[in-house]
N, C-alpha and C positions, 0 to 999 in steps of 0.2 A: 761799771758799763763796760763793751766788749771793745776794747782798739782791736781795728782789723781795716784792710785793705778792698779798697770799695769803687767798682767806677757807676757814673752819673748820670750815663747816656751812655747810647752805640760808636758816637764817634769820639768819647773821651777818656783817656788813659783812667788808670790807677792813681787813686789816691786816698792818703789817710784819711779813715773815719772810724768814729766811734757811733754804740748805739745799745741803749738798752735792749734786753734782751727781756726782762720782766719774769715772772715767776718761773722755774723749774718746773715743768707739767710733772705728772706722776709717773709715765712710761719713763720722763727720757734719762739720760743720762747728760753729764756739761763733763766733755774732757779740755784739757791746755793742749792744745797744737803746738807737735814739737816742731814736725816737719809734714808737707801739703804734696805730693806731687802736682803739677800739671800737665791739665789732659788739654787736645784740643776742642771737646765740649767745655769745659770752663773762654775759652776764646768765641766759641757759635753762642754760648752765653750774653758773653759780652757785649758780643754783638746785637744782637734778638735774631738770629739767625734761622730758629725755630719760632718764631712771634710768643713764644711765653717767657721773656727775660721781664721780673718788678724792678724797679729803679726805682735805687739805687741798691744796686749788685753786689756782692760777695760774695767774689768766684771761690772755688779752691769745693776737691771731692774725693781725694783720692790722699785720707789724714790716718798722720800717724803721732798718738798724743796717751797721755796718761790718764784716767776716772780720778775727778776730781769732787763729782755731787753725784747721787745719788736716788730719784724718784724714789717716792716711796713705791711704788708699785714696779720698780726694776728689779729684776733678778740678774743672780749668774754674774753678778761684774761684785766687784771689789774697789773700793777709794785708791789709789796709786796703782791700778794695774793699769800695766800700756797697753790700748786696743788700736783697732782702727776703723775708718768710719770712708766708703765708696761714694757711687754714684747713687744709693737709695739712704732716708735717715728713716723711715718710716715706710709701716704699711696697714690696715687693716686690722688685718690678723684673728679675720673671718667668717671669710669669704673662703671658697673654693679654694681655687689655688692657696689663700695664705696656709691655711688648715692640713693639705696636699705638702706641707712644704717646700711651694714653690713664691715665695712671697713676693721673689719679682717680677713676678707675670699679675701680682693684686690690680685691678685697675684704679683704683683709691691711691697706691703709693703712692709717697713724695720724693721727689730729688734734693740732695742736699742742698744746692742752693737754684731751688725752685721753688719761689714764696718763700724760702730762707735765705738763711747767710750760711754759708762754705766755710770753708779754713784758710781763706787765708785772713787770717785771723788770730788772737794767742787763745780763744776757745770756738768750740765747734760745741750746739747742743747735734744728739739723739736719738729716736728712740733706742731703747736696750737691747732688744734683736738683735741690734745693724751693725751696734759694737764691739767687735769681731775682736776678741783675745789674740795676741797675740804669742806666739810659742816664743816660754823660756828658750833665753841662747840666739836666738833669730836676730838676722842683723835687719832688727830694724830700722837705721838710720836711709834702706835703699826699700823698703815696705811697700812703703804709702802706693809706687803705682800698682800693684801686684791688685789693690782691694777695686778698682776699677778696668784696668786695658787686663791686668790679669788675671782676672775673673771671669770677665768675657770670653778668654778666648780659653779657659782654664775648663767650663761651664760644657764643649762639646764630648771632651770626652768621657765628663763623667754620664750626661742622660744619653747618648747612644751605644755606650760600653764598647770603647775601643779598646782593641786587645793586645798584646807586645803584640801578636804574629802581622797584626794588620801593620797595611802602607800608607802613609798621611804624607801630603803634601800641605807646602802655605805657605799663601802667595801673598807677597811681600816683606821683605824684613826690613820695616819700621819699631813703631813704638808697642802695637800690638803682635806682629808675627816674632818681631828675634825672643821675646816671651815664648809665643806659640810653638816655635822650636825646637828650644829647651821644655820647655813640658811635654812634646811627644817624642823626645832623644830619652827623656829619665823615664819615661812607661814603656821603653826599650822596642819602637815603633820602626819598620824602614823609614824615616827621613828620608824628605825632596825639597826642598828651596826654592821657590817662583820669586824670581826679581827681573826687572826690566835693563837693571845697572848692575854689570859682567863683574864691575870695581868689588861689590859686597858678594860676591863669591866665597873670599878663603873666608870673609869674618862670619857668614852662613853657616861652614864646616865649621866654625869655633861653637858657634853656638848647639849645633849636633844634629846639622845636615847631611845625610851620607852618599846624597845630589844636591847638584844645583842645576836649573832648567831658565833659558831664556823665556820669557813670554815671548819676545819680539822673531824668535829664531824660530819658526817652522820644524824646519829638521829636530832639535830638541824637542817640541812638543811631541813630534810623531815618536820618535823614541818613547814613551812613555807611555801612550795610549796606550787605554786599557789594562792599566797598572794598579791603580789607588782605590785604596777605599773609604780615603775618605780624604776630602779636598778643601780645605778652609782657606777662606777670602777672609783678610783685614784689610783688604785696600779701599778705599771711597772710590775708586776712579773708573770709565767702561773696562773689558775686555775683550778678547777674543772667544767671547762663551760656548760656541758650539766645540773650542776647540780646546779649554780648560772643560766641559761636560765626556769629552770623548777619552781626556786622563785617565774615567771613571771604572775600573773594569764589575759585571756585574755584583748588583747589590751596592754599588758604592752612592757617595753618599759628596754632592759639594753644599756646601755648609753656608752662611752669606755671615758677618760677623764685623764688617767696615760699611758702612752706612752709605752706599751706593746710590749717587742721587736717582741716575739717568736707572726708567723698565732696564729689564734682564732680559734678551727677546728670549726662547725657550722650544724648541722644536721638541711638538710631542713624541714623535719617532721612536727616536734615538732615548727618551726616558722610558716608554714603553716596553722597549727589545730588550734594556739591560734593566729594564728594574730598577734603575737609578728614581734617588731622593735629592730634591733641594729641597733647603731649608737653612734656618738663620736660629736667631735668638742674642739675648740682651743679655747683659753685666751677669748677676747669678743671686740666689738665694744664700741669705748668714749662711746655712748649715754646711750652702758648694763652699761659700768665701772661708768657712774655718778645716775644711778639710786640703782646698789648695796651701795652704798657709802651712799643712803641718806636713802637706806631700815637698812645699818645698823647702821646711828645715829639713824634713829627711833627703830631699838628693843638693840640698845645698842650693838651691837655685833661687836668685835675683838677679831685680832688671836690670842692665846697662845705663846709666846711668846719670847727667851731671846735675851738679848743685850751685844753686843760687844763695847770698840771702835772701828775706823774705824784701831787706830793703830795694831790690833789684831786683823787681817784680816784674818792671814793664818791660827790662833787660831783655828777662828770662823769658818772657812770653815773644817779643822780636825776635828772638832767639827760635823762636819754636816754630812761630810766621815765616820766617827764613829758608825755613828746611835745612838748617841747622843740629838739631839738636840729635844727640849718639846715646841714650836713642829714646832715655826719655827724661825731661827734668822738673825737680825735687828743690821743690822752697826750704831752708832751714830759717824754718820762727823762730827757733828755742836756741 
């Protein structure tokens, strides 16, 4: 039996829970959880905001732990190795996206907490390619949020060939945005942070921003019009989209990783005349996660975190909902 924390309904807190995982599948690995980050997606699943939650639900998809068992088909891992698991726990491995190395785009990939139990537990399971080795010497206690939020903001840098000479803007200095600033700075880019809160300006600079722009200040936005090669939107709220698009230089890209729920109104003419692009992406493939961790180890990049013992998981979630997290929350499981 695996001991975990689960919710039994959308309006219920997490409570101690035990379940029998059954036999280990041939392609799966079992991982003893050391830490697990809390992502807002965990809360969305707890509340069934996306209509796909099965209760009881054990949240948690920013897992760091050690391999304790290997299925008969598992490859490239060994018992005792420290690994991380993010949003996805498996994919089909035979469709075109999977064979192209885009397993995160597999139409039948399964989330770590979608139809299966996640990492708010002493043990979690995942298909072996999705158990990402943690580089030796890396600060594993802080690494959990990199496996979800981190790879989400890292993916565009790899996917679109961002160059060190590029000028990159990051909208939102929160759980995703502060990691994006660190990545862009280490990538060698000139980095502009966009925030609606002037109080975050100094902190944004500490994360790597060269410039800070207030999204509510029209003069700030006009000052940087036509200067950015990439504008990475990490927030999930409506923005002044014409002003955001106007920050792009010719062939610039506005890329969305924040789940903005309202439609984004776009006028075709400015995109055509600037040959601009608007795009989006989810988390990342296993190889992208591995490259991200190696990049982080090389440049000593870790998210800024706050730690809670797993026994206080409901307090930690309330801390997140109250908007007090600075900037990611990690549960200490062992």
